[in-house]
C-alpha atoms as an extended CHARMM CRD file, in Angstrom:
* protein
*
       137  EXT
         1         1  MET       CA            -29.2860000000      -36.0400000000       79.6950000000  PROA      1               0.0000000000
         2         2  SER       CA            -25.9380000000      -36.8810000000       80.6840000000  PROA      2               0.0000000000
         3         3  ARG       CA            -23.0700000000      -34.6080000000       80.4310000000  PROA      3               0.0000000000
         4         4  PRO       CA            -21.0740000000      -36.5280000000       77.8340000000  PROA      4               0.0000000000
         5         5  ILE       CA            -24.0980000000      -36.6680000000       75.5340000000  PROA      5               0.0000000000
         6         6  LEU       CA            -24.7310000000      -33.0010000000       76.1040000000  PROA      6               0.0000000000
         7         7  SER       CA            -21.1240000000      -32.1840000000       75.3720000000  PROA      7               0.0000000000
         8         8  ALA       CA            -21.2450000000      -34.3240000000       72.2450000000  PROA      8               0.0000000000
         9         9  ALA       CA            -24.4710000000      -32.6310000000       71.1700000000  PROA      9               0.0000000000
        10        10  LEU       CA            -22.9590000000      -29.1800000000       71.7880000000  PROA      10              0.0000000000
        11        11  ALA       CA            -19.8080000000      -30.1590000000       69.9150000000  PROA      11              0.0000000000
        12        12  THR       CA            -21.9350000000      -31.4080000000       67.0320000000  PROA      12              0.0000000000
        13        13  ILE       CA            -23.9810000000      -28.1930000000       67.0490000000  PROA      13              0.0000000000
        14        14  LEU       CA            -20.7770000000      -26.1280000000       67.1160000000  PROA      14              0.0000000000
        15        15  ILE       CA            -19.2730000000      -28.1460000000       64.2730000000  PROA      15              0.0000000000
        16        16  LEU       CA            -22.4830000000      -27.8790000000       62.2490000000  PROA      16              0.0000000000
        17        17  THR       CA            -22.7280000000      -24.1510000000       63.0000000000  PROA      17              0.0000000000
        18        18  LEU       CA            -19.1140000000      -23.6550000000       62.0160000000  PROA      18              0.0000000000
        19        19  GLY       CA            -19.7830000000      -25.6630000000       58.8300000000  PROA      19              0.0000000000
        20        20  LEU       CA            -22.8210000000      -23.4770000000       58.0780000000  PROA      20              0.0000000000
        21        21  VAL       CA            -20.7780000000      -20.2970000000       58.6480000000  PROA      21              0.0000000000
        22        22  LEU       CA            -18.0390000000      -21.5690000000       56.3550000000  PROA      22              0.0000000000
        23        23  GLN       CA            -20.6360000000      -22.6370000000       53.7980000000  PROA      23              0.0000000000
        24        24  ARG       CA            -22.2740000000      -19.1800000000       54.0010000000  PROA      24              0.0000000000
        25        25  CYS       CA            -18.8910000000      -17.4950000000       53.4810000000  PROA      25              0.0000000000
        26        26  ARG       CA            -18.2510000000      -19.7380000000       50.4880000000  PROA      26              0.0000000000
        27        27  ILE       CA            -21.6990000000      -18.8990000000       49.0540000000  PROA      27              0.0000000000
        28        28  GLU       CA            -21.0570000000      -15.1700000000       49.4680000000  PROA      28              0.0000000000
        29        29  THR       CA            -17.6440000000      -15.5160000000       47.8090000000  PROA      29              0.0000000000
        30        30  LEU       CA            -19.1770000000      -17.4240000000       44.9050000000  PROA      30              0.0000000000
        31        31  GLN       CA            -21.9840000000      -14.8730000000       44.5780000000  PROA      31              0.0000000000
        32        32  THR       CA            -19.4310000000      -12.0490000000       44.4900000000  PROA      32              0.0000000000
        33        33  GLU       CA            -17.4020000000      -13.9100000000       41.8830000000  PROA      33              0.0000000000
        34        34  ARG       CA            -20.6000000000      -14.5060000000       39.8720000000  PROA      34              0.0000000000
        35        35  ARG       CA            -21.5350000000      -10.7960000000       40.0240000000  PROA      35              0.0000000000
        36        36  ASP       CA            -18.0240000000       -9.8670000000       38.9400000000  PROA      36              0.0000000000
        37        37  CYS       CA            -18.1930000000      -12.4090000000       36.1370000000  PROA      37              0.0000000000
        38        38  LEU       CA            -21.5820000000      -11.1060000000       34.9680000000  PROA      38              0.0000000000
        39        39  ALA       CA            -20.2770000000       -7.5390000000       35.0840000000  PROA      39              0.0000000000
        40        40  ARG       CA            -17.2950000000       -8.6110000000       33.0020000000  PROA      40              0.0000000000
        41        41  VAL       CA            -19.6060000000      -10.3760000000       30.5150000000  PROA      41              0.0000000000
        42        42  GLU       CA            -21.7340000000       -7.2340000000       30.2310000000  PROA      42              0.0000000000
        43        43  SER       CA            -18.6100000000       -5.1380000000       29.7540000000  PROA      43              0.0000000000
        44        44  LEU       CA            -17.3550000000       -7.5160000000       27.0700000000  PROA      44              0.0000000000
        45        45  GLN       CA            -20.7610000000       -7.4730000000       25.3800000000  PROA      45              0.0000000000
        46        46  ARG       CA            -20.7460000000       -3.6650000000       25.3710000000  PROA      46              0.0000000000
        47        47  GLY       CA            -17.2270000000       -3.7560000000       23.9890000000  PROA      47              0.0000000000
        48        48  ALA       CA            -18.2670000000       -6.2810000000       21.3710000000  PROA      48              0.0000000000
        49        49  GLY       CA            -21.2490000000       -4.1000000000       20.4900000000  PROA      49              0.0000000000
        50        50  ALA       CA            -18.9580000000       -1.0920000000       20.1580000000  PROA      50              0.0000000000
        51        51  ALA       CA            -16.5660000000       -3.1660000000       18.0620000000  PROA      51              0.0000000000
        52        52  ASP       CA            -19.4790000000       -4.2630000000       15.8580000000  PROA      52              0.0000000000
        53        53  VAL       CA            -20.4940000000       -0.6340000000       15.3900000000  PROA      53              0.0000000000
        54        54  GLU       CA            -16.9200000000        0.3570000000       14.6120000000  PROA      54              0.0000000000
        55        55  LEU       CA            -16.6050000000       -2.5420000000       12.1730000000  PROA      55              0.0000000000
        56        56  ALA       CA            -19.8180000000       -1.4700000000       10.4430000000  PROA      56              0.0000000000
        57        57  GLU       CA            -18.4980000000        2.0970000000       10.2100000000  PROA      57              0.0000000000
        58        58  HSD       CA            -15.2460000000        0.8160000000        8.7110000000  PROA      58              0.0000000000
        59        59  ARG       CA            -17.1640000000       -1.2780000000        6.2050000000  PROA      59              0.0000000000
        60        60  ILE       CA            -19.2240000000        1.7560000000        5.1800000000  PROA      60              0.0000000000
        61        61  ALA       CA            -16.0620000000        3.8490000000        4.8290000000  PROA      61              0.0000000000
        62        62  LEU       CA            -14.4420000000        1.0610000000        2.8210000000  PROA      62              0.0000000000
        63        63  ALA       CA            -17.4540000000        0.8610000000        0.4960000000  PROA      63              0.0000000000
        64        64  GLU       CA            -17.3810000000        4.6470000000       -0.0020000000  PROA      64              0.0000000000
        65        65  GLN       CA            -13.6590000000        4.5770000000       -0.6920000000  PROA      65              0.0000000000
        66        66  SER       CA            -14.0990000000        1.6830000000       -3.1140000000  PROA      66              0.0000000000
        67        67  ALA       CA            -16.7370000000        3.6750000000       -4.9740000000  PROA      67              0.0000000000
        68        68  GLN       CA            -14.3920000000        6.6760000000       -5.0900000000  PROA      68              0.0000000000
        69        69  VAL       CA            -11.5810000000        4.4530000000       -6.3840000000  PROA      69              0.0000000000
        70        70  ALA       CA            -13.8780000000        3.1250000000       -9.1060000000  PROA      70              0.0000000000
        71        71  VAL       CA            -14.8260000000        6.6720000000      -10.1420000000  PROA      71              0.0000000000
        72        72  LEU       CA            -11.2040000000        7.8030000000      -10.1130000000  PROA      72              0.0000000000
        73        73  SER       CA            -10.1720000000        4.7130000000      -12.0490000000  PROA      73              0.0000000000
        74        74  ALA       CA            -12.8000000000        5.4200000000      -14.7170000000  PROA      74              0.0000000000
        75        75  GLU       CA            -11.7330000000        9.0700000000      -14.8890000000  PROA      75              0.0000000000
        76        76  SER       CA             -8.0930000000        8.0220000000      -15.1090000000  PROA      76              0.0000000000
        77        77  SER       CA             -8.8950000000        5.6100000000      -17.9180000000  PROA      77              0.0000000000
        78        78  ALA       CA            -10.8060000000        8.3200000000      -19.7840000000  PROA      78              0.0000000000
        79        79  LEU       CA             -7.9030000000       10.7350000000      -19.3030000000  PROA      79              0.0000000000
        80        80  ARG       CA             -5.4320000000        8.1200000000      -20.5800000000  PROA      80              0.0000000000
        81        81  SER       CA             -7.6060000000        7.6240000000      -23.6570000000  PROA      81              0.0000000000
        82        82  ARG       CA             -7.7880000000       11.3700000000      -24.2370000000  PROA      82              0.0000000000
        83        83  ALA       CA             -4.0260000000       11.6750000000      -23.7640000000  PROA      83              0.0000000000
        84        84  ALA       CA             -3.4170000000        8.8610000000      -26.2550000000  PROA      84              0.0000000000
        85        85  ALA       CA             -5.7390000000       10.5550000000      -28.7510000000  PROA      85              0.0000000000
        86        86  ALA       CA             -3.9780000000       13.8870000000      -28.1820000000  PROA      86              0.0000000000
        87        87  GLU       CA             -0.5830000000       12.2420000000      -28.6980000000  PROA      87              0.0000000000
        88        88  ALA       CA             -1.7950000000       10.6310000000      -31.9120000000  PROA      88              0.0000000000
        89        89  GLY       CA             -3.1480000000       13.9980000000      -33.0590000000  PROA      89              0.0000000000
        90        90  ALA       CA              0.1390000000       15.6740000000      -32.1740000000  PROA      90              0.0000000000
        91        91  ARG       CA              2.0770000000       13.0700000000      -34.1650000000  PROA      91              0.0000000000
        92        92  GLU       CA             -0.2430000000       13.6160000000      -37.1160000000  PROA      92              0.0000000000
        93        93  VAL       CA              0.2470000000       17.4060000000      -36.8900000000  PROA      93              0.0000000000
        94        94  GLN       CA              4.0090000000       16.9040000000      -36.6610000000  PROA      94              0.0000000000
        95        95  VAL       CA              3.9480000000       14.8350000000      -39.8410000000  PROA      95              0.0000000000
        96        96  VAL       CA              1.7810000000       17.3770000000      -41.6510000000  PROA      96              0.0000000000
        97        97  TYR       CA              3.9920000000       20.2880000000      -40.5650000000  PROA      97              0.0000000000
        98        98  ARG       CA              7.1830000000       18.3880000000      -41.3220000000  PROA      98              0.0000000000
        99        99  ASP       CA              5.8630000000       17.6960000000      -44.8060000000  PROA      99              0.0000000000
       100       100  ARG       CA              4.7650000000       21.3250000000      -45.1810000000  PROA      100             0.0000000000
       101       101  VAL       CA              8.1700000000       22.6250000000      -44.0420000000  PROA      101             0.0000000000
       102       102  ARG       CA              9.8650000000       20.2560000000      -46.4660000000  PROA      102             0.0000000000
       103       103  GLU       CA              7.6530000000       21.5750000000      -49.2850000000  PROA      103             0.0000000000
       104       104  VAL       CA              8.4710000000       25.1600000000      -48.3420000000  PROA      104             0.0000000000
       105       105  LEU       CA             12.1840000000       24.4270000000      -48.1080000000  PROA      105             0.0000000000
       106       106  ILE       CA             12.3670000000       22.8210000000      -51.5240000000  PROA      106             0.0000000000
       107       107  ALA       CA              9.9560000000       25.2440000000      -53.2160000000  PROA      107             0.0000000000
       108       108  PRO       CA             11.5250000000       27.8070000000      -55.4900000000  PROA      108             0.0000000000
       109       109  VAL       CA             11.5460000000       31.2110000000      -53.8110000000  PROA      109             0.0000000000
       110       110  PRO       CA             11.0010000000       34.1650000000      -56.1360000000  PROA      110             0.0000000000
       111       111  THR       CA             14.1120000000       36.2360000000      -56.6220000000  PROA      111             0.0000000000
       112       112  GLN       CA             12.4060000000       39.5880000000      -56.6900000000  PROA      112             0.0000000000
       113       113  CYS       CA             11.9930000000       41.1240000000      -53.2460000000  PROA      113             0.0000000000
       114       114  GLU       CA              8.2850000000       41.9940000000      -53.5280000000  PROA      114             0.0000000000
       115       115  GLU       CA              7.4160000000       38.6310000000      -55.0340000000  PROA      115             0.0000000000
       116       116  ALA       CA              9.4450000000       36.8760000000      -52.3150000000  PROA      116             0.0000000000
       117       117  ALA       CA              7.5980000000       38.8550000000      -49.6290000000  PROA      117             0.0000000000
       118       118  ARG       CA              4.2050000000       37.9370000000      -51.1700000000  PROA      118             0.0000000000
       119       119  TRP       CA              5.2940000000       34.3200000000      -51.4780000000  PROA      119             0.0000000000
       120       120  GLY       CA              6.4090000000       34.2950000000      -47.7810000000  PROA      120             0.0000000000
       121       121  ALA       CA              3.1170000000       35.9240000000      -46.6790000000  PROA      121             0.0000000000
       122       122  ASP       CA              1.2050000000       33.3460000000      -48.7380000000  PROA      122             0.0000000000
       123       123  GLN       CA              3.1810000000       30.5100000000      -47.1010000000  PROA      123             0.0000000000
       124       124  ALA       CA              2.4350000000       31.9880000000      -43.6220000000  PROA      124             0.0000000000
       125       125  ARG       CA             -1.2790000000       32.3050000000      -44.4830000000  PROA      125             0.0000000000
       126       126  GLN       CA             -1.3890000000       28.6710000000      -45.6290000000  PROA      126             0.0000000000
       127       127  ALA       CA              0.3940000000       27.5960000000      -42.4200000000  PROA      127             0.0000000000
       128       128  VAL       CA             -2.2010000000       29.4510000000      -40.3020000000  PROA      128             0.0000000000
       129       129  GLN       CA             -5.0620000000       27.8850000000      -42.2880000000  PROA      129             0.0000000000
       130       130  LEU       CA             -3.5000000000       24.4620000000      -41.8620000000  PROA      130             0.0000000000
       131       131  TRP       CA             -3.0800000000       25.1130000000      -38.1340000000  PROA      131             0.0000000000
       132       132  ARG       CA             -6.7050000000       26.1970000000      -37.7470000000  PROA      132             0.0000000000
       133       133  ALA       CA             -7.9260000000       23.1560000000      -39.7010000000  PROA      133             0.0000000000
       134       134  ARG       CA             -5.9290000000       20.7970000000      -37.4490000000  PROA      134             0.0000000000
       135       135  SER       CA             -6.5410000000       22.6380000000      -34.1640000000  PROA      135             0.0000000000
       136       136  PRO       CA             -9.0310000000       20.8740000000      -31.8350000000  PROA      136             0.0000000000
       137       137  HSD       CA            -10.6710000000       24.1560000000      -30.7330000000  PROA      137             0.0000000000
């Protein structure tokens, strides 16, 4: 072979070899980037899995709290009803006692001391009986 052909062949081999080396470097860079990308995907998937678990835990906590709110709401409603009934009962007792006091105030009081004392004791006894009859316990 002649020298110029040999030189051209060597130059071609060198160029091809250099191209292969550059190609190999590019392949290694891409493989590294791919590994990094896959690692990032796995990390994101783990994070997403953890987020899913956390979301499920929050949903469970929310359901429990909603149940507690429903119970407390029912209890509150029952207490409001009881309070309204107690207020109505108190108003009724006030009316009864107001009427009873009015009766006592306009009733003729005996003038004799012993009779007045008996009359007062009788009025107190009737008030206690009325109280016991109206008392819820």
